[in-house]
C-alpha positions in Angstrom: 38.0 70.0 -15.7 36.8 68.2 -12.5 34.6 70.0 -10.0 36.1 70.7 -6.6 34.9 69.0 -3.5 33.3 71.2 -0.8 34.0 69.2 2.3 37.6 69.4 3.5 37.0 66.5 5.9 36.4 64.2 2.9 40.1 64.1 2.2 42.9 63.7 4.8 45.3 65.7 2.6 43.0 68.7 2.6 42.7 68.5 6.3 46.5 68.4 6.6 47.0 71.5 4.4 44.2 73.3 6.2 46.0 72.5 9.5 49.2 74.1 8.3 47.3 77.2 7.1 45.6 77.5 10.4 48.8 77.0 12.4 50.4 79.9 10.5 47.4 82.3 10.8 46.5 82.0 7.1 43.0 80.6 7.4 41.5 84.0 7.2 39.7 86.1 4.6 42.3 88.8 4.2 45.2 86.3 3.7 46.6 86.5 0.1 48.3 83.2 -0.7 50.7 82.9 -3.7 51.1 79.3 -4.8 54.0 78.3 -7.1 52.8 75.8 -9.7 55.0 74.1 -12.3 52.3 71.9 -13.6 53.8 68.7 -12.2 52.1 66.2 -9.9 53.1 67.8 -6.6 52.2 71.4 -7.4 49.1 70.6 -9.4 47.8 68.5 -6.4 48.6 71.4 -4.0 46.8 73.9 -6.2 43.8 71.7 -6.4 43.7 71.3 -2.6 44.0 75.0 -2.1 41.3 75.7 -4.7 38.9 73.4 -2.8 39.7 74.9 0.5 39.3 78.4 -1.0 35.7 77.4 -1.9 34.9 77.7 1.7 35.4 81.5 1.3 38.4 82.0 3.5 41.7 83.1 1.9 42.6 84.6 -1.5 44.7 82.6 -4.0 47.1 83.7 -6.7 48.9 81.3 -9.0 52.6 81.8 -10.0 54.4 79.9 -12.8 57.9 80.5 -13.9 59.3 79.4 -17.3 63.1 79.1 -17.3 63.0 78.4 -21.1 65.3 75.4 -20.5 63.2 73.0 -22.5 62.0 75.2 -25.4 58.5 74.4 -26.7 57.8 71.9 -23.9 58.3 74.4 -21.0 56.3 77.0 -23.0 53.4 74.4 -23.3 53.6 73.8 -19.5 53.2 77.6 -18.9 50.1 77.5 -21.2 48.7 74.5 -19.3 49.1 76.1 -15.9 47.6 79.4 -17.1 44.6 77.6 -18.6 44.1 75.5 -15.5 44.1 78.6 -13.3 41.7 80.4 -15.6 39.4 77.5 -15.7 39.3 77.4 -11.9 38.7 81.1 -11.7 42.1 82.0 -10.2 44.4 84.9 -11.1 47.8 83.9 -12.4 51.2 85.6 -13.1 53.6 83.8 -15.5 57.2 84.8 -15.3 59.9 83.9 -17.8 63.7 84.1 -18.2 66.0 83.0 -20.9 68.2 81.0 -18.6 70.2 79.2 -21.3 71.6 82.5 -22.5 72.7 83.3 -19.0 74.6 80.1 -18.3 78.4 80.2 -18.4 81.0 77.5 -17.8 81.2 76.7 -14.1 77.7 77.9 -13.4 75.4 75.3 -11.8 72.3 75.1 -13.9 70.0 73.9 -11.1 71.3 76.7 -8.7 70.8 79.4 -11.3 67.3 78.1 -12.1 66.4 78.1 -8.4 67.8 81.7 -8.0 65.8 83.0 -10.9 62.6 81.2 -9.7 62.9 82.5 -6.2 63.7 86.0 -7.4 60.4 85.9 -9.4 58.4 84.6 -6.4 59.9 87.1 -4.0 59.3 90.1 -6.3 55.7 89.0 -7.1 55.0 88.3 -3.4 56.2 91.7 -2.3 54.1 93.4 -5.0 50.8 91.7 -4.3 51.5 91.7 -1.3 51.2 88.1 -0.2 50.8 86.7 3.3 52.6 83.5 2.3 54.2 81.8 -0.7 53.3 78.1 -0.9 55.6 75.4 -2.4 54.8 71.8 -3.1 57.9 70.1 -1.7 56.9 66.8 -0.1 58.4 64.1 2.2 60.3 62.3 -0.6 61.9 65.7 -1.6 62.9 66.1 2.0 64.5 62.6 2.0 66.4 63.4 -1.2 67.6 66.8 0.3 68.9 65.2 3.5 70.8 62.5 1.5 72.2 65.1 -0.9 73.6 67.1 2.0 74.9 64.0 3.7 76.8 63.0 0.6 78.4 66.5 0.5 79.4 66.2 4.2 77.0 68.7 5.7 76.4 69.4 9.4 73.1 70.0 11.1 72.6 73.2 9.0 72.2 71.0 5.9 70.9 67.7 7.4 68.0 69.5 9.0 66.6 69.6 5.5 63.8 72.0 4.3 61.6 73.8 6.8 57.8 73.7 6.8 58.0 77.5 7.2 60.8 79.9 6.4 60.8 83.5 7.3 61.0 86.2 4.6 64.4 87.5 5.7 65.9 84.0 5.0 64.2 83.1 1.7 62.8 86.2 0.0 64.7 89.4 0.9 68.1 88.3 -0.4 66.6 87.8 -3.9 65.0 91.2 -4.2 66.9 93.9 -6.3 67.6 97.2 -4.6 64.9 98.9 -6.7 62.2 97.0 -4.9 63.8 97.5 -1.4 60.9 99.8 -0.2 58.6 96.7 -0.7 60.9 94.4 1.1 61.1 95.5 4.8 58.8 92.7 5.7 57.4 89.9 3.6 55.5 86.6 3.4 56.5 83.3 5.0 57.5 80.5 2.6 55.3 77.6 3.5 55.6 73.9 2.5 52.3 72.3 3.6 53.0 69.0 1.9 56.4 68.3 3.6 54.8 65.4 5.6 53.1 64.0 2.6 54.6 61.3 0.3 55.0 61.4 -3.4 52.8 58.3 -3.7 50.0 60.0 -1.8 50.1 63.0 -4.2 50.1 60.7 -7.3 47.1 58.9 -5.9 45.4 62.2 -5.2 45.8 63.3 -8.8 44.4 60.0 -10.1 41.4 60.3 -7.6 40.6 63.8 -8.8 41.2 63.1 -12.5 44.1 65.7 -12.7 46.4 65.4 -15.6 49.8 66.8 -14.5 52.7 67.5 -16.9 55.9 65.5 -16.8 59.3 67.2 -16.8 61.8 64.8 -18.5 64.7 66.6 -16.8 63.6 64.8 -13.6 64.7 61.5 -15.4 68.2 62.9 -16.4 70.6 60.6 -14.6 73.4 63.1 -14.9 71.8 65.1 -12.0 72.8 63.8 -8.6 69.4 64.4 -7.1 67.8 62.3 -9.8 70.3 59.5 -9.2 69.4 59.7 -5.5 65.7 59.5 -6.3 65.9 56.6 -8.8 68.8 54.6 -7.5 70.0 55.4 -4.0 66.6 55.7 -2.3 65.3 52.4 -3.7 68.4 50.6 -2.5 68.0 52.1 1.0 64.4 51.1 1.0 65.5 47.5 0.6 67.1 47.9 4.1 64.3 50.1 5.5 61.0 50.3 3.6 60.3 53.4 5.7 63.5 55.2 4.7 61.8 58.5 3.8 60.1 58.6 7.2 63.3 57.8 8.9 65.2 60.6 7.1 62.3 62.9 7.9 62.7 62.1 11.7 66.5 62.6 11.4 65.9 66.0 9.8 63.5 67.0 12.6 66.0 66.0 15.3 68.7 68.0 13.7 66.4 71.0 13.3 66.0 70.9 17.1 69.8 70.7 17.5 70.3 73.5 15.0 67.7 75.7 16.8 69.5 75.2 20.1 72.9 76.2 18.6 71.3 79.3 17.1 69.9 80.3 20.5 73.4 80.0 21.9 74.8 82.1 19.0 72.1 84.7 19.6 73.6 85.4 23.1 76.9 86.4 21.4 75.7 88.0 18.2 75.1 91.6 19.2 78.5 92.0 20.7 80.3 89.8 18.2 79.0 91.1 14.9 78.1 94.4 13.3 76.0 93.9 10.2 76.0 96.4 7.4 74.2 96.3 4.0 77.3 94.9 2.2 79.6 93.7 5.0 79.7 91.9 8.4 82.4 92.8 10.9 83.4 90.4 13.7 85.1 91.7 16.8 88.3 89.7 16.6 88.8 89.2 20.4 85.2 88.0 20.8 85.5 85.7 17.7 88.7 84.0 19.0 87.0 83.3 22.4 84.1 81.4 20.8 83.8 77.7 20.7 84.7 76.3 17.2 81.1 75.2 16.8 79.8 78.7 17.3 82.5 80.1 15.1 81.3 77.9 12.2 77.7 78.9 12.7 78.6 82.6 13.1 80.5 82.6 9.8 77.5 80.8 8.1 75.1 83.4 9.5 77.3 86.3 8.4 77.5 84.8 4.8 73.7 84.4 4.8 73.4 88.2 5.5 75.3 88.9 2.2 74.3 86.2 -0.3 71.5 83.6 -0.8 74.1 81.0 -1.8 74.8 78.6 1.0 78.5 77.9 1.8 79.6 74.3 2.1 81.0 72.9 5.3 84.4 72.8 3.7 84.2 76.5 2.8 83.1 77.4 6.4 85.9 75.4 8.0 88.5 76.9 5.6 87.2 80.4 6.5 87.4 79.7 10.2 91.0 78.5 9.8 91.8 81.7 7.8 90.8 83.9 10.8 93.8 82.5 12.7 96.3 83.9 10.1 98.2 87.2 10.3 96.6 90.6 10.0 96.2 91.5 6.3 95.2 88.0 5.3 92.6 87.8 2.6 90.7 84.6 2.0 88.3 83.7 -0.8 85.4 82.3 1.2 83.2 81.2 -1.6 79.9 82.5 -3.1 82.0 85.5 -4.2 82.6 86.5 -0.6 86.0 87.6 0.8 87.1 87.2 4.4 89.8 89.7 5.6 91.7 89.7 8.8 92.2 93.3 10.0 93.4 95.0 13.1 90.9 94.0 15.8 88.2 92.7 13.4 87.4 90.1 10.8 85.5 91.4 7.8 83.3 89.4 5.4 82.2 91.3 2.2 81.6 90.9 -1.5 84.4 92.4 -3.6 82.2 92.5 -6.7 80.4 95.4 -5.1 82.6 98.5 -5.8 80.7 100.3 -3.1 81.3 97.7 -0.5 83.6 99.8 1.7 81.0 102.6 1.8 78.3 100.3 3.2 79.9 100.4 6.7 81.7 102.9 8.8 85.5 102.7 8.5 88.1 103.4 11.2 89.9 105.9 8.9 88.4 108.5 6.6 87.7 107.6 3.0 87.2 109.8 -0.1 84.4 108.8 -2.6 85.2 111.4 -5.3 88.5 112.7 -6.5 89.8 115.3 -7.0 87.6 117.3 -4.6 88.2 121.0 -4.1 88.1 122.3 -0.5 86.7 125.8 -0.2 87.3 127.9 2.9 85.1 127.9 4.8 83.2 124.7 3.8 81.5 121.5 5.0 82.0 118.6 2.6 80.7 115.1 2.6 83.8 113.1 1.5 82.1 109.7 1.5 79.3 108.0 3.4 80.1 108.3 7.1 82.9 110.9 6.6 82.7 114.7 6.5 85.4 117.4 6.2 84.9 120.9 7.6 87.1 124.0 7.2 86.8 127.0 9.4 88.7 130.3 10.0 89.5 131.0 13.6 91.1 134.0 15.4 94.7 133.7 16.8 95.1 131.6 19.9 98.0 131.1 22.3 96.7 127.7 23.3 96.7 125.6 20.1 96.1 121.8 20.5 98.6 119.6 18.7 97.6 117.9 15.4 95.4 114.8 15.9 94.2 112.1 13.6 91.1 114.0 12.7 91.9 117.7 13.2 94.6 120.1 11.9 95.3 123.8 12.7 97.0 125.5 9.7 98.6 129.0 9.5 96.0 130.7 7.3 98.7 133.1 5.8 100.4 130.1 4.3 97.3 129.0 2.4 98.4 130.7 -0.8 97.1 128.0 -3.2 93.9 126.1 -3.6 93.2 123.3 -1.1 92.0 120.0 -2.6 91.7 116.3 -1.9 92.7 113.3 -4.0 93.6 109.6 -3.6 97.2 108.3 -3.2 99.3 107.9 -6.3 102.7 106.2 -6.7 105.5 108.5 -5.7 103.6 110.7 -3.4 105.8 112.1 -0.6 105.1 114.1 2.6 107.5 116.5 4.3 108.1 115.4 7.9 110.3 118.3 9.0 113.7 116.8 8.3 113.2 115.5 4.8 110.3 113.6 3.2 108.8 110.1 3.3 106.8 108.1 0.9 103.1 108.0 1.7 103.2 104.2 1.2 105.8 103.9 4.0 103.8 106.2 6.3 100.7 104.0 5.8 102.7 100.8 6.5 104.2 102.3 9.7 100.7 103.4 10.8 99.4 99.9 10.1 96.6 101.2 7.9 94.8 98.2 6.5 95.3 97.7 2.8 91.6 97.9 2.2 91.6 101.5 3.5 94.7 102.8 1.6 93.2 103.1 -1.9 90.6 105.7 -1.0 92.3 107.4 2.0 92.2 111.2 1.3 95.3 113.3 0.9 95.0 117.1 1.5 97.0 119.2 -1.0 98.0 122.9 -1.0 98.4 123.5 -4.7 101.1 120.9 -5.7 102.2 120.3 -2.1 101.0 117.5 0.0 100.3 118.8 3.5 98.2 116.0 5.2 97.8 112.3 4.9 94.4 112.5 6.5 94.2 110.6 9.7 97.9 109.7 9.6 100.4 112.5 9.5 100.7 116.2 8.5 103.5 118.5 7.2 104.7 120.4 10.3 105.8 123.4 8.2 102.2 124.5 7.6 100.9 124.1 11.1 99.7 127.2 12.9 101.8 128.7 15.7 100.6 130.8 18.7 101.7 134.0 16.8 99.8 133.1 13.6 97.5 136.0 12.8 94.7 133.7 11.6 94.1 130.0 11.9 92.4 127.6 9.6 91.0 124.6 11.3 90.5 121.5 9.1 88.5 118.8 10.8 87.4 115.3 9.6 84.6 113.7 11.5 82.5 110.5 11.1 78.8 111.1 10.3 75.7 109.2 9.5 75.5 107.5 6.1 75.1 109.9 3.1 74.3 109.3 -0.6 77.9 109.8 -1.7 79.0 107.3 -4.2 82.2 106.1 -5.7 83.0 107.5 -9.1 83.1 105.1 -12.1 86.9 105.4 -12.5 87.4 104.1 -9.0 85.7 100.8 -9.5 
């Protein structure tokens, strides 16, 4: 194994990497850097540069390698090579692995699945160390390929701006962490690409100069992958028109990053009044949304999706989602990346329907019931679901009783001759309205209750008799009168989030 140099000024690439570390406040003794190393030319060169810079006694360095098990014995041998290299250079290393082939199903993009598994590993390890930064070896030619790939897919500035030199934790790492590691994830390391202004040719020359022996991944030669066809065919053709095509695409990405940043600043001025962000949903104020310029609508929808999934939506998906917001109340649109967009009264909701708890991750305009059946003692204070509480209380007679409201009911206590309990709506449920009965389904339609809130809307029963479709209408025969000897007040109020969860049978 070659000995490291000790003079960072001897190599312009070392000076370039050192400049990036300094610019991001990482050139310090307490900075713990996690570097992702596959064993290929780019990452091995980056590791070697960091190893040399570390010899000056500044930052701490930890190596990370991830084996997707996509190439059997060859990828296992690469893991051994990286581990042996790190050990020989006196560096700690963590090797992660996942049997990705067993997880792939028809329709799943292998490259996207591999990327998600790799980033999940890096994010978890970075949070556990904890690291000040995670370093990747993407370079200028990778950037050119990325810009062309997005251009071929018809991307706007969000895609054509390419990769960033630095990406904040909230954008790259937090979305990949499982809930179990959430306490580790409030803040996290920046994702840094210090070679983004360095060409592949420079890195190949660096490895030759320093007698490094990188591994070769044959999947990079697979012409079925569009990125490989861009690398081996399209870029050489474009280079025949402009030998500096990679640099030209890099400049284009920089210009579009500036444009993108400006649009984001404009969106920031609307965001706090436009959007309410919850752990599993984003709500847009409908009036504010429809007043936005179409450009800001597209970027607002993209930002909302990014709050819920690390998978980026395509421009076509974003445009289709924006178009769906002009449809009638009740419209539900498959946005992509497993997200659903719903048009509701006064708001537009983006959520992930795969999460059975999605409706509990944000306050709802009408009460919801997380467990059923739920007995209602008297007196009592019950948490029906996150954000919703039911209280029963006996009161003395009163000549000045308020009329029933959406959230409060005054019952004649002497008529409570059977247990009170709550459950969800079932087919055939009917409520007495004074001059006959009506189907609960019809009452909900008349009250314009959104479909998404009907399934878990609580119904209050007195034995086998329905007396209140909570928040909608009550049976007038059980209401307290001024001459009632005792009054039972039933009140439903919104609260802060609790730990109530939806039962298994409700999923």
